[in-house]
C-alpha positions as CSV (number, residue, x, y, z in Angstrom):
1,X,151.0,102.7,10.1
2,X,150.6,100.7,6.9
3,X,153.9,98.9,7.6
4,X,152.6,97.9,11.0
5,X,149.4,96.5,9.5
6,X,151.4,94.6,6.9
7,X,153.7,93.1,9.6
8,X,150.6,92.1,11.7
9,X,149.1,90.5,8.6
10,X,152.3,88.7,7.9
11,X,152.3,87.3,11.5
12,X,148.7,86.1,11.1
13,X,149.3,84.4,7.8
14,X,152.5,82.8,8.9
15,X,151.1,81.4,12.2
16,X,147.8,80.5,10.5
17,X,149.4,78.4,7.9
18,X,151.7,76.6,10.4
19,X,151.2,73.5,12.4
20,X,150.4,75.7,15.4
21,X,147.6,77.3,13.4
22,X,146.3,73.9,12.3
23,X,146.1,72.7,15.9
24,X,143.8,75.6,16.8
25,X,142.0,75.6,13.5
26,X,142.9,79.2,12.6
27,X,141.8,80.6,9.2
28,X,144.2,79.6,6.5
29,X,145.5,76.6,8.4
30,X,144.0,74.1,5.9
31,X,142.2,72.2,8.6
32,X,138.9,70.7,7.4
33,X,137.1,72.4,10.3
34,X,139.0,75.7,10.3
35,X,137.2,78.5,12.0
36,X,136.4,81.5,9.8
37,X,137.8,84.9,10.6
38,X,140.2,83.7,13.2
39,X,143.6,85.3,13.4
40,X,146.4,84.9,15.9
41,X,146.6,88.6,16.9
42,X,142.8,88.8,17.3
43,X,142.9,85.9,19.7
44,X,145.7,87.4,21.7
45,X,143.9,90.7,21.9
46,X,140.7,89.0,23.0
47,X,142.6,87.1,25.7
48,X,144.0,90.4,27.0
49,X,140.4,91.8,27.1
50,X,139.2,88.8,29.0
51,X,142.1,89.1,31.5
52,X,141.6,92.9,32.1
53,X,137.9,92.3,32.6
54,X,138.3,89.6,35.2
55,X,141.6,90.7,36.7
56,X,139.6,92.0,39.7
57,X,139.2,88.4,40.8
58,X,142.9,88.4,42.0
59,X,142.2,90.9,44.8
60,X,138.5,90.3,45.4
61,X,138.7,86.5,45.7
62,X,141.7,86.8,48.0
63,X,139.9,89.4,50.2
64,X,136.8,87.2,50.5
65,X,138.6,83.9,51.3
66,X,140.9,85.7,53.7
67,X,137.9,86.5,55.9
68,X,137.7,82.8,56.8
69,X,141.0,83.1,58.6
70,X,142.4,80.2,56.7
71,X,144.9,78.3,58.8
72,X,145.4,81.2,61.2
73,X,144.7,80.2,64.8
74,X,142.6,82.4,67.0
75,X,143.8,82.3,70.6
76,X,141.9,85.2,71.9
77,X,141.0,85.2,75.6
78,X,138.7,88.2,75.3
79,X,135.1,87.1,75.7
80,X,134.0,90.3,73.9
81,X,136.2,89.4,70.9
82,X,135.8,85.6,70.3
83,X,136.6,85.9,66.6
84,X,139.9,87.7,67.1
85,X,138.7,90.8,65.1
86,X,141.0,92.9,67.3
87,X,143.8,90.4,67.9
88,X,147.1,91.8,66.5
89,X,148.8,88.4,65.8
90,X,145.7,87.1,64.1
91,X,145.4,90.2,62.0
92,X,149.0,89.9,60.8
93,X,148.5,86.3,60.0
94,X,145.3,87.1,58.1
95,X,147.2,89.8,56.1
96,X,149.8,87.3,55.1
97,X,147.1,84.8,54.2
98,X,145.6,87.4,51.9
99,X,148.9,87.8,50.1
100,X,149.2,84.0,49.7
101,X,145.6,83.9,48.3
102,X,146.5,86.6,45.7
103,X,149.3,84.3,44.4
104,X,147.1,81.2,44.6
105,X,144.2,82.9,42.8
106,X,146.4,84.1,40.0
107,X,148.1,80.7,39.7
108,X,144.8,78.7,39.6
109,X,143.2,81.1,37.1
110,X,146.3,81.0,34.9
111,X,146.7,77.2,34.9
112,X,143.0,76.5,34.5
113,X,142.5,79.0,31.7
114,X,145.6,77.8,29.8
115,X,144.7,74.1,30.2
116,X,141.1,74.6,29.2
117,X,142.0,76.6,26.1
118,X,144.6,74.2,25.0
119,X,142.4,71.1,25.4
120,X,139.0,72.4,24.3
121,X,140.0,75.1,21.9
122,X,137.3,77.3,23.4
123,X,137.7,81.1,24.2
124,X,136.6,80.6,27.8
125,X,138.6,81.5,30.9
126,X,138.4,79.8,34.3
127,X,139.0,81.1,37.8
128,X,137.7,80.8,41.4
129,X,134.0,81.7,41.0
130,X,132.3,84.7,42.5
131,X,129.3,83.7,44.5
132,X,130.8,80.2,45.1
133,X,133.7,81.9,47.0
134,X,131.2,83.9,49.1
135,X,129.2,80.7,49.9
136,X,132.5,78.9,50.7
137,X,133.7,81.8,53.0
138,X,130.6,83.0,54.8
139,X,128.3,80.0,54.9
140,X,130.5,76.9,55.0
141,X,133.7,78.1,56.8
142,X,132.2,81.3,58.2
143,X,133.9,84.6,59.2
144,X,137.1,83.7,61.0
145,X,136.2,80.1,61.0
146,X,132.8,80.5,62.7
147,X,131.0,78.1,60.3
148,X,129.8,74.6,60.0
149,X,133.2,73.1,59.0
150,X,136.8,74.3,59.1
151,X,138.7,75.9,56.2
152,X,140.8,72.8,55.7
153,X,137.8,70.4,55.7
154,X,136.0,72.7,53.2
155,X,138.9,72.4,50.8
156,X,138.7,68.6,51.1
157,X,135.0,68.8,50.1
158,X,136.0,71.0,47.1
159,X,138.8,68.5,46.1
160,X,136.4,65.5,46.2
161,X,133.7,67.5,44.3
162,X,136.1,67.9,41.4
163,X,136.5,64.1,41.0
164,X,132.8,63.5,41.3
165,X,132.4,66.0,38.5
166,X,134.8,64.1,36.4
167,X,132.8,60.9,36.9
168,X,129.6,62.6,36.0
169,X,131.2,64.1,32.9
170,X,132.7,60.7,31.7
171,X,129.3,58.9,32.0
172,X,127.7,61.7,30.0
173,X,125.5,63.0,32.8
174,X,126.5,66.7,32.5
175,X,126.2,66.7,28.7
176,X,122.8,65.1,29.0
177,X,121.6,67.6,31.5
178,X,122.5,70.4,29.1
179,X,120.6,68.7,26.2
180,X,117.4,68.1,28.1
181,X,117.1,71.7,29.2
182,X,114.5,73.4,26.9
183,X,116.1,75.6,24.2
184,X,114.3,78.8,25.3
185,X,115.5,78.3,28.8
186,X,119.1,77.9,27.7
187,X,118.8,81.1,25.7
188,X,117.2,82.9,28.6
189,X,120.0,81.7,30.8
190,X,122.6,83.3,28.4
191,X,120.6,86.6,28.4
192,X,120.1,86.5,32.1
193,X,123.9,86.1,32.5
194,X,124.2,89.2,30.4
195,X,121.9,91.1,32.8
196,X,123.9,89.6,35.7
197,X,127.1,91.0,34.2
198,X,125.5,94.4,33.8
199,X,124.4,94.4,37.4
200,X,127.9,93.4,38.6
201,X,129.2,96.3,36.5
202,X,126.8,98.7,38.1
203,X,127.6,97.5,41.7
204,X,129.7,99.3,44.2
205,X,132.4,96.8,45.1
206,X,132.6,95.2,41.6
207,X,131.7,98.1,39.3
208,X,131.1,101.8,39.0
209,X,128.8,102.1,42.0
210,X,125.7,103.4,40.2
211,X,123.3,101.2,42.2
212,X,123.3,99.8,45.7
213,X,121.1,98.2,48.2
214,X,118.6,100.2,50.2
215,X,116.7,100.0,53.5
216,X,113.2,100.2,52.0
217,X,113.7,98.8,48.5
218,X,115.8,96.0,47.0
219,X,117.9,98.4,44.9
220,X,118.3,102.1,44.6
221,X,120.3,104.7,42.6
222,X,123.6,105.3,44.2
223,X,126.8,106.9,42.8
224,X,127.8,108.5,46.1
225,X,131.4,108.9,47.3
226,X,132.8,106.0,49.3
227,X,132.5,107.8,52.7
228,X,128.7,108.0,52.2
229,X,128.2,104.3,51.8
230,X,127.0,102.8,55.1
231,X,126.6,99.0,55.2
232,X,126.5,98.8,51.4
233,X,123.8,101.5,51.2
234,X,124.3,104.9,49.6
235,X,122.8,107.2,52.3
236,X,123.4,110.7,50.7
237,X,125.2,112.6,48.0
238,X,123.8,110.4,45.3
239,X,125.3,110.6,41.7
240,X,128.2,112.8,42.9
241,X,130.9,110.1,42.8
242,X,133.8,111.2,40.7
243,X,135.0,107.6,40.2
244,X,131.5,106.7,38.9
245,X,131.5,109.5,36.3
246,X,135.1,108.6,35.3
247,X,134.0,105.0,34.7
248,X,131.0,106.1,32.7
249,X,132.7,108.7,30.5
250,X,136.2,107.1,30.0
251,X,135.3,103.4,30.5
252,X,131.8,103.5,29.0
253,X,131.2,106.1,26.4
254,X,134.7,106.1,25.0
255,X,134.7,102.3,24.7
256,X,131.2,102.4,23.1
257,X,132.4,105.1,20.7
258,X,135.4,103.0,19.7
259,X,133.2,99.9,19.3
260,X,130.8,101.9,17.0
261,X,133.8,102.3,14.6
262,X,134.8,98.7,15.2
263,X,138.2,99.7,16.7
264,X,140.1,96.7,17.8
265,X,141.0,96.5,21.5
266,X,138.2,99.0,22.3
267,X,137.5,97.4,25.7
268,X,141.2,97.2,26.7
269,X,141.6,100.8,25.8
270,X,138.7,101.8,28.1
271,X,140.0,99.7,31.0
272,X,143.6,101.0,30.7
273,X,142.5,104.6,30.3
274,X,140.4,104.5,33.5
275,X,143.1,102.6,35.4
276,X,145.9,105.0,34.5
277,X,143.8,108.0,35.4
278,X,143.0,106.4,38.8
279,X,146.6,105.5,39.9
280,X,148.1,108.9,40.8
281,X,147.5,109.9,44.4
282,X,146.0,113.1,45.7
283,X,143.2,113.2,43.1
284,X,139.5,112.9,43.6
285,X,139.4,109.6,41.5
286,X,142.5,107.9,43.0
287,X,142.4,104.2,43.8
288,X,144.9,105.0,46.6
289,X,143.3,107.5,49.0
290,X,145.0,108.6,52.2
291,X,143.2,106.0,54.3
292,X,144.3,102.8,56.0
293,X,143.0,100.7,53.1
294,X,144.3,103.2,50.5
295,X,147.8,103.3,52.1
296,X,147.9,99.5,52.2
297,X,147.0,99.4,48.5
298,X,149.6,102.0,47.7
299,X,152.4,100.2,49.6
300,X,151.6,97.0,47.7
301,X,151.3,98.8,44.4
302,X,154.8,100.4,44.8
303,X,156.4,97.0,44.9
304,X,155.5,96.5,41.2
305,X,157.2,93.1,41.1
306,X,156.5,90.8,44.0
307,X,156.0,87.0,44.4
308,X,154.5,85.9,47.6
309,X,154.8,82.3,48.7
310,X,151.6,80.3,49.2
311,X,152.7,78.5,52.4
312,X,149.3,79.5,54.0
313,X,147.2,77.8,51.3
314,X,149.3,75.0,49.6
315,X,148.0,71.5,50.3
316,X,145.9,72.3,53.4
317,X,143.4,69.6,53.0
318,X,142.0,67.9,56.1
319,X,141.1,64.2,55.6
320,X,139.7,63.7,59.0
321,X,136.1,63.7,57.6
322,X,134.8,61.6,60.5
323,X,135.2,64.6,62.8
324,X,132.1,66.2,61.3
325,X,130.6,63.8,58.6
326,X,127.1,65.3,58.5
327,X,128.1,68.9,57.9
328,X,130.9,67.8,55.5
329,X,128.3,65.8,53.4
330,X,126.0,68.8,53.3
331,X,128.7,71.1,52.2
332,X,129.9,68.7,49.5
333,X,126.3,68.1,48.2
334,X,125.7,71.9,48.1
335,X,128.9,72.5,46.2
336,X,128.0,69.8,43.8
337,X,124.5,70.9,42.8
338,X,125.3,74.7,42.8
339,X,128.5,74.3,40.8
340,X,127.2,71.8,38.3
341,X,124.2,74.0,37.4
342,X,126.3,77.2,37.5
343,X,129.2,75.9,35.4
344,X,127.1,73.9,33.0
345,X,124.8,76.9,32.3
346,X,127.6,79.4,32.0
347,X,129.7,77.2,29.8
348,X,126.8,76.5,27.4
349,X,126.0,80.2,27.3
350,X,129.6,81.1,26.4
351,X,129.7,78.3,23.8
352,X,126.5,79.7,22.3
353,X,127.8,83.3,22.4
354,X,130.9,82.2,20.5
355,X,128.7,80.4,17.9
356,X,129.9,76.8,18.3
357,X,126.7,75.1,19.6
358,X,125.3,72.6,17.2
359,X,121.7,73.6,16.6
360,X,120.6,70.0,16.0
361,X,122.1,68.3,19.0
362,X,122.3,71.3,21.4
363,X,125.9,70.3,22.2
364,X,129.3,71.9,21.5
365,X,132.6,70.3,20.3
366,X,134.7,68.5,22.9
367,X,132.0,69.0,25.6
368,X,133.0,65.9,27.6
369,X,136.7,67.1,27.6
370,X,135.5,70.6,28.6
371,X,133.5,69.4,31.5
372,X,136.3,67.0,32.7
373,X,138.9,69.8,32.4
374,X,136.7,72.1,34.5
375,X,136.3,69.4,37.1
376,X,140.0,68.7,37.2
377,X,140.8,72.3,37.8
378,X,138.3,72.4,40.7
379,X,140.5,69.8,42.5
380,X,143.7,71.6,41.6
381,X,142.3,74.8,43.0
382,X,141.5,73.0,46.3
383,X,145.1,71.9,46.5
384,X,146.2,75.5,46.2
385,X,143.7,76.7,48.8
386,X,140.9,78.4,46.8
387,X,137.2,77.9,46.4
388,X,135.6,76.0,43.4
389,X,136.9,77.0,40.0
390,X,134.3,77.7,37.3
391,X,133.8,79.2,33.9
392,X,133.9,83.0,34.1
393,X,131.0,84.9,32.5
394,X,133.5,87.8,31.8
395,X,134.8,85.5,29.1
396,X,132.1,87.1,27.0
397,X,134.2,90.3,26.8
398,X,136.9,88.4,25.0
399,X,134.4,86.7,22.7
400,X,132.9,90.1,21.9
401,X,136.4,91.3,21.0
402,X,136.7,88.5,18.4
403,X,138.0,85.5,20.3
404,X,136.8,82.2,18.9
405,X,139.5,79.7,19.8
406,X,141.4,78.3,22.8
407,X,144.2,80.8,22.1
408,X,142.0,83.5,23.8
409,X,141.8,81.5,27.0
410,X,145.5,80.6,26.8
411,X,146.5,84.2,26.3
412,X,144.4,85.1,29.3
413,X,146.0,82.3,31.3
414,X,149.5,83.5,30.5
415,X,148.5,87.0,31.7
416,X,147.4,85.4,35.0
417,X,150.6,83.5,35.3
418,X,152.6,86.8,34.7
419,X,150.4,88.5,37.2
420,X,151.7,86.2,39.9
421,X,154.9,88.2,39.7
422,X,153.2,91.6,39.0
423,X,150.3,91.1,41.4
424,X,150.7,94.7,42.8
425,X,149.9,96.1,39.3
426,X,147.1,93.8,38.3
427,X,145.5,93.8,41.8
428,X,145.3,97.6,41.4
429,X,142.9,97.8,38.5
430,X,139.9,99.6,40.1
431,X,136.4,98.2,39.8
432,X,135.1,101.3,38.1
433,X,137.6,100.6,35.3
434,X,135.9,97.4,34.4
435,X,132.3,98.2,35.4
436,X,131.1,99.7,32.1
437,X,132.9,97.0,30.1
438,X,130.7,94.4,31.9
439,X,127.6,96.5,31.1
440,X,128.6,96.6,27.4
441,X,129.2,92.8,27.3
442,X,125.8,92.3,28.9
443,X,124.3,94.4,26.1
444,X,125.9,92.1,23.5
445,X,124.7,89.0,25.2
446,X,121.1,90.3,25.4
447,X,120.8,90.3,21.6
448,X,119.8,86.6,21.8
449,X,116.6,87.4,23.7
450,X,114.6,87.6,20.4
451,X,115.3,83.9,19.9
452,X,113.2,82.9,22.9
453,X,109.9,81.4,22.0
454,X,107.6,84.1,23.2
455,X,104.6,82.7,21.2
456,X,103.7,80.0,23.7
457,X,103.0,80.8,27.4
458,X,104.5,77.5,28.5
459,X,107.9,78.5,27.1
460,X,107.7,82.3,27.6
461,X,107.0,82.5,31.3
462,X,109.7,80.0,32.5
463,X,112.2,81.8,30.2
464,X,111.2,85.2,31.7
465,X,111.6,83.8,35.2
466,X,115.1,82.5,34.3
467,X,116.0,85.8,32.7
468,X,114.8,87.8,35.7
469,X,116.0,85.6,38.5
470,X,119.6,85.3,37.4
471,X,120.5,89.0,38.0
472,X,118.2,89.6,40.9
473,X,119.0,86.3,42.6
474,X,122.7,87.0,41.9
475,X,123.2,83.4,40.7
476,X,123.1,81.8,37.3
477,X,122.5,78.4,39.0
478,X,119.5,79.5,41.1
479,X,118.0,81.4,38.1
480,X,118.1,78.4,35.9
481,X,116.7,76.2,38.7
482,X,113.8,78.6,39.2
483,X,113.1,78.6,35.4
484,X,113.1,74.8,35.3
485,X,110.8,74.5,38.3
486,X,108.3,76.9,36.6
487,X,108.6,75.0,33.3
488,X,108.0,71.7,34.9
489,X,105.1,72.8,37.0
490,X,103.3,74.8,34.3
491,X,103.7,72.4,31.5
492,X,103.0,69.5,33.8
493,X,99.6,71.0,34.7
494,X,98.8,71.6,31.1
495,X,99.7,67.9,30.3
496,X,97.6,66.6,33.1
497,X,94.6,68.7,31.9
498,X,95.0,67.4,28.4
499,X,95.2,63.8,29.7
500,X,92.2,64.1,31.9
501,X,90.1,65.8,29.2
502,X,91.1,63.3,26.5
503,X,92.9,66.1,24.6
504,X,89.8,68.3,24.4
505,X,91.1,71.1,26.7
506,X,94.3,72.5,25.3
507,X,95.9,76.0,25.2
508,X,94.9,78.1,22.2
509,X,98.6,78.7,21.2
510,X,99.8,75.1,21.8
511,X,100.7,74.9,18.1
512,X,103.5,77.3,18.8
513,X,104.9,75.1,21.6
514,X,108.6,74.5,21.4
515,X,109.4,70.8,20.9
516,X,111.0,69.1,23.8
517,X,111.8,65.5,24.6
518,X,113.5,63.6,27.5
519,X,115.5,61.8,24.8
520,X,117.4,64.6,22.9
521,X,119.4,64.0,19.7
522,X,122.7,62.4,20.2
523,X,123.7,59.5,22.3
524,X,122.2,59.0,25.7
525,X,124.5,58.7,28.7
526,X,126.0,55.2,28.7
527,X,124.5,54.3,32.1
528,X,121.1,54.7,30.5
529,X,121.8,52.5,27.6
530,X,123.7,50.0,29.8
531,X,120.8,49.7,32.2
532,X,118.3,49.4,29.3
533,X,120.4,46.6,27.8
534,X,120.4,44.8,31.2
535,X,116.7,45.3,31.5
536,X,116.2,43.9,28.0
537,X,118.4,40.9,28.7
538,X,116.5,40.2,31.9
539,X,113.2,40.6,30.1
540,X,114.3,38.2,27.4
541,X,115.3,35.5,29.9
542,X,112.0,35.9,31.7
543,X,110.0,35.7,28.5
544,X,111.6,32.4,27.5
545,X,109.5,30.8,30.3
546,X,106.3,32.5,29.3
547,X,103.9,30.5,27.2
548,X,102.9,33.4,25.0
549,X,106.4,34.9,24.5
550,X,108.2,35.4,21.2
551,X,111.1,33.2,20.1
552,X,114.0,34.7,18.1
553,X,116.0,32.6,15.7
554,X,118.7,33.4,13.2
555,X,118.1,32.1,9.7
556,X,120.7,32.1,7.1
557,X,119.4,35.2,5.5
558,X,118.8,37.3,8.6
559,X,116.6,37.7,11.7
560,X,113.1,36.2,11.8
561,X,110.4,36.6,14.5
562,X,107.9,33.7,14.9
563,X,105.0,33.4,17.2
564,X,105.0,30.3,19.3
565,X,101.3,30.1,19.4
566,X,100.1,31.1,15.9
567,X,96.6,29.6,16.6
568,X,95.8,32.4,19.1
569,X,94.3,35.3,17.2
570,X,95.2,37.7,20.0
571,X,98.8,37.2,19.3
572,X,98.7,37.9,15.5
573,X,98.9,41.7,15.9
574,X,101.3,41.7,18.9
575,X,104.4,43.9,18.5
576,X,107.8,42.9,19.7
577,X,109.2,45.4,22.2
578,X,111.2,48.1,20.5
579,X,114.6,48.9,22.1
580,X,117.7,50.8,21.4
581,X,119.6,47.7,20.5
582,X,117.0,46.5,18.0
583,X,116.8,50.0,16.4
584,X,120.6,50.1,15.9
585,X,120.7,46.5,14.6
586,X,122.3,46.0,11.1
587,X,119.6,45.5,8.5
588,X,119.3,43.7,5.2
589,X,116.1,43.1,3.1
590,X,114.9,40.4,5.6
591,X,115.6,42.8,8.5
592,X,113.5,45.5,6.9
593,X,110.5,43.2,6.9
594,X,110.9,42.8,10.6
595,X,111.4,46.5,11.3
596,X,108.2,47.3,9.3
597,X,106.3,44.9,11.5
598,X,107.7,46.8,14.5
């Protein structure tokens, strides 16, 4: 055992001190900004944890997108079956589409995660997003194509969306949006995502099945065997599911026990333990029951190694936008605002969780490159036939395992690439194997909740709304939007009251208010400064023709401002307009005199 530890330490030291280690700023690399406590083996282990936690996306995303029908053509003449739900040819085509989407999902997740980790050096994995894929499948394209636009046209909207995102990132708009969000709301978003993860882990199709929907309430206790779920509701035999208890005991308690002793790879051990127990057939916890679905899973699992071509999904974009321009524009706009809020909030939360956010500027290293890479991967995903790619909140599992650099994301990406050829294995990790892992990660992310400013009602209530709405609204984007709306409305009313009362009516705890400004630290987006410069130039030309304007002349020893009409007393105390250009102007002693006057 000691020899293994020595060998692992030798690997870490050798790689850390190499050029490779310097590129990723590993500990001992000698890089001026090397990251403390970063080791190659830890990063790889964290990447494996992230992969096993989000490997369910391979099968789940394919299943959701396959419900659109893709490029399969429905030629049913049955008036009672207009969507071809009972058409044999369409069903076979849809099954083949599902296998193509499994390959596409793995390829997109692998490429996106590897590229993102390499370019940004962040431990964050990307894949087609849950929620966005459901919106794409059931609201835009519709079940078997019964939506507002076709599958091919929807992919075109996603492709264009990616390039719009690149433009918004290059001009600094996405970074600026992150900076102007109040700090407490950003922390609440991170904590809300933790609760969201926990809810996903407790759900039936994505976790251990401990909670479900209900007829009379929003949620209810569940835990019943699969045959007692009716329309997503547990109708009887609650808390008797063997798979749920397996997930809790082997995937939850065992993992938490190992984490208490700081055992490395604790989360991977839990996921693998539950998966291996669930693979044998003819057991009460098998993932391959003797049913139509179970037999299909088993037949696919037995192949072990299998690469399915992506002929149903590769380059299926439809550029005939004029066929349905209104609905296309609506779908594009919706993808834009949902994805920009969702990805921006999640990426910031992951950056904060990994400890790389600058407390002064509220930004993180290589943020522009990170946003551009994410946007580029959205367009690549559309070419391969999948819904928008986004940052996965399951990345928190790898971060919790010790991942701090892009090697974590790259290791996860390599696993996804490998899974293209071993899709039968990785698509057979049951949801109850990863459910409790997501709950544990949510617990770790909730530790930040104490940093929210609970002392001032104008910060506390919007933060709580964000924290609450993300899990219950099942969307990080809409949760943050709800918090921002409450923040704007509440603090706007307080501001108007102070303004009308001349500052006499103020909240008692206003001294505890968190500082916020529309002009955060760091550079403003260039389109702001450019428009401001143009406005200043226009104002300067206009003022040349005004009788009481200032003239500016350059003396040998610096700038000097002189009033054209010194005889007018009203002009003696007039201040020259203060602009970004003037503030950033080089100064010498004569300049300082001018700036003091300003």
